[in-house]
N, C-alpha and C positions, 0 to 999 in steps of 0.2 A: 540229815541230808549230807550226802557226800559232795563236797565242792573241791574240784581239782581243775587243773589246767584244761581249758577248752569248754568248760561248763558255761552254758548260756544262762544268764541270771537277770533278775529284775530287782531293783532296789525297793524294798517294802517299808523300811524305816531307816532312820539314820540315828546312830547312837541309841537305838532301842525306842525311839519316839517318832511321832508323826510331825512334830514341830519343835522348834527350839524352846527350851524351858526358861530362857532368859534372853534379854536383848543381846544381839550379836551384830557384828559388822556384816554388811550385805555380801561381801566376798567370801564370808565364812558360812553362808546359809545353804549348806549342802542338802537341806531338806527340800530344796527346789527340785532335786533329782529323784524324789520318790516317784516310782512308777516307770522310771527310765530303764532301758535295757542295756546290757553289756555282756562281756565275756571275760571269764577269769583267764588271765594270760601268763600266769607264772605258778609253778608248783610250790614256790616258797611261801611260807607264812611268816609275816613280820608283825611282831607285837600282837599276835592273835588275829591278824587281818590278812585278807587275800587281795591281790592286785586285780582290779577290774578295769577293763578298757570299755568305756561307754561308747555307744553308737553315735551319740550326738556330741558336738563340739562344746566343751565346758565353757569356753569363752562366751558363747551365746547366752549362758546363764549368768555371766559376769561373776564367776567364782574363781577363787585362787586356784591355780592349776600349775603347781611347781614340781611335779614329778618328772623324772627324766623322759618318760613316755607320755606325750601329750594326750589329754583326755582320759587319763587313768588316775584312779584313786585307790588307796588302801582302805578296804571296807571290812567290817566285822561280818563273818559268815552268818551270824544271827540276824543281820539286817537284810539278808538276801533271800530270794525265793527262786526256784527253778523257773526258767522261762521256756515253756514247751512250745 
């Protein structure tokens, strides 16, 4: 699958799984976002990840959201599927 800037995506897994494998802090439970839609907003790949701007406010999920662009996260392309 070609993922480039402007591609509409949906999170299908996080770090390759459907749930955390060990106990984690609630603000690090990005698995809550599985099924959520977003758009790749940068052509840059950082540490094998693409920058996804989610449609929903990440604060509503009570997740750490410390990227310069609010509601965006660096996600592995293998955790994404195209959202048609």
